[in-house]
C-alpha positions in Angstrom: 0.0 0.0 0.0 1.6 3.3 -1.1 2.3 6.0 1.5 2.0 9.6 0.2 2.1 12.7 2.5 2.0 10.4 5.5 -1.3 8.9 4.3 -1.9 5.2 3.4 -3.5 4.9 0.0 -5.3 1.9 -1.3 -4.9 1.5 -5.1 -8.2 0.9 -6.8 -7.1 1.2 -10.4 -3.3 0.9 -11.2 -1.5 2.9 -13.8 -1.3 -0.2 -16.0 -5.1 -0.7 -15.8 -5.7 3.0 -16.6 -3.4 2.8 -19.6 -5.1 -0.3 -20.9 -8.5 1.1 -20.4 -7.6 4.4 -22.2 -6.5 2.4 -25.2 -9.8 0.4 -25.2 -11.9 3.6 -24.8 -10.0 5.2 -27.7 -10.6 2.2 -29.9 -14.3 2.3 -29.0 -14.6 6.0 -29.7 -12.7 5.6 -33.0 -15.2 3.0 -34.1 -18.2 5.3 -33.2 -20.0 7.9 -35.3 -18.3 11.1 -34.0 -16.9 13.3 -36.8 -14.9 16.5 -36.7 -14.3 15.9 -32.9 -13.7 18.6 -30.4 -12.5 17.1 -27.1 -13.7 19.2 -24.2 -12.0 18.4 -20.9 -13.7 19.6 -17.7 -11.1 21.0 -15.4 -9.6 20.4 -13.0 -10.0 16.7 -12.2 -10.1 15.3 -15.7 -6.9 16.8 -17.0 -4.6 13.8 -16.6 -7.2 11.4 -17.9 -8.0 13.7 -20.8 -4.3 14.0 -21.8 -3.8 10.2 -21.8 -7.1 9.6 -23.6 -6.2 12.2 -26.3 -2.9 10.5 -26.9 -4.7 7.1 -27.1 -7.2 8.7 -29.6 -4.3 9.8 -31.7 -2.8 6.3 -31.7 -6.3 5.0 -32.7 -6.2 7.2 -35.8 -8.2 10.2 -34.6 -7.0 13.8 -34.6 -9.4 15.8 -32.4 -9.1 19.4 -31.5 -8.8 20.0 -27.7 -10.5 22.6 -25.5 -11.0 23.1 -21.8 -13.9 24.2 -19.6 -14.3 24.8 -15.9 -17.6 24.6 -14.1 -18.2 25.0 -10.4 -20.9 25.2 -7.8 -21.7 28.6 -6.3 -20.0 29.5 -3.0 -21.0 27.7 0.2 -24.5 28.5 1.4 -25.9 29.7 -1.8 -28.3 27.5 -3.8 -26.5 24.1 -3.6 -26.5 22.4 -7.0 -26.5 25.7 -8.9 -23.6 25.7 -11.3 -21.6 28.5 -12.9 -19.1 28.7 -15.7 -15.6 29.6 -14.6 -13.7 29.1 -17.8 -15.5 28.9 -21.2 -14.4 27.2 -24.4 -12.8 29.5 -27.0 -13.9 27.5 -30.1 -17.2 27.7 -31.9 -19.0 24.5 -31.2 -21.8 24.9 -33.9 -22.0 21.8 -36.0 -19.3 20.0 -34.1 -19.3 16.6 -32.4 -18.0 17.0 -28.9 -16.4 14.4 -26.8 -16.9 15.7 -23.2 -14.4 14.3 -20.8 -14.8 14.2 -17.0 -13.1 12.3 -14.2 -16.2 11.1 -12.3 -19.8 10.9 -13.3 -21.4 11.1 -9.9 -24.4 13.4 -9.3 -24.3 14.2 -13.0 -25.0 17.9 -12.5 -21.7 19.2 -14.0 -21.9 16.9 -17.0 -25.6 17.7 -17.7 -25.0 21.4 -17.4 -22.0 21.3 -19.8 -23.7 18.9 -22.2 -26.8 21.1 -22.3 -24.7 24.3 -22.8 -22.9 22.8 -25.8 -26.1 21.6 -27.4 -27.7 25.1 -26.8 -24.7 26.6 -28.6 -25.4 24.3 -31.6 -23.1 21.3 -31.1 -24.2 18.5 -33.4 -23.7 15.9 -30.8 -22.2 15.7 -27.3 -20.9 12.3 -26.3 -19.6 11.8 -22.7 -16.7 9.8 -21.5 -16.1 9.5 -17.8 -13.2 7.8 -16.2 -15.3 6.7 -13.3 -19.0 6.1 -12.9 -20.7 6.3 -9.5 -24.2 5.6 -10.5 -25.5 5.3 -7.0 -25.3 9.1 -6.5 -26.9 10.3 -9.8 -29.2 13.3 -9.5 -29.3 14.6 -13.1 -30.7 12.7 -16.0 -27.4 12.1 -17.8 -25.4 9.0 -18.8 -21.9 8.4 -20.1 -21.5 7.0 -23.6 -18.1 5.7 -22.6 -17.0 4.7 -19.1 -13.6 3.7 -17.9 -14.5 1.9 -14.7 -17.4 1.5 -12.3 -16.4 3.1 -9.0 -17.3 2.1 -5.5 -18.9 4.7 -3.3 -15.6 6.0 -1.9 -13.8 9.3 -2.2 -11.0 8.8 -4.7 -7.8 10.6 -5.4 -5.0 10.4 -7.9 -4.8 10.6 -11.7 -5.8 14.2 -11.6 -8.3 13.9 -8.7 -7.6 15.6 -5.5 -8.3 15.9 -1.8 -7.6 19.5 -0.7 -5.5 20.1 -3.8 -3.3 17.1 -2.9 -2.7 13.7 -4.6 -3.5 14.8 -8.2 0.0 13.7 -9.3 -0.5 10.0 -8.4 -0.3 7.7 -11.4 -3.2 5.6 -10.1 -6.7 6.0 -8.7 -6.9 5.3 -5.0 -8.5 5.9 -1.7 -6.9 7.5 1.3 -7.3 4.9 4.1 -5.6 6.5 7.0 -2.5 8.0 8.6 0.9 6.3 8.8 
């Protein structure tokens, strides 16, 4: 069990499992019906997954353009569940097929908000790829077209995901299990 910042971390998905699944997802996406793809990575948690998946898409014969978006809940105490756009895309999405990438599909609020926003702006199609799916916590009516792994109902870190801005650098997805 790895120890990082004096914390024990249980590995849920190893770097080898992540790499293999990224290749499989890229092959599935390449066989799909997306054309003129604009990859849209939701910051911050998906940035490592998005980078690896984009390279795997290239290896699978696709050459998507890449953009980033950042969405967040309003500050504590004000309308929980209300989302706001912190960083918008720079590209025109009209007529484009968008591959929306996020780290975890949990409540679904962020993905639903972003998917609806892109469709309102004229995107042809918005397909969702989520590294992890936590279906037991879904609130919004949204589903992922591509899922890396089903995730247990645990708070996960690593591979871009954090706990208090720590652990994003880990090359695996894990759970902090306690102090050393």
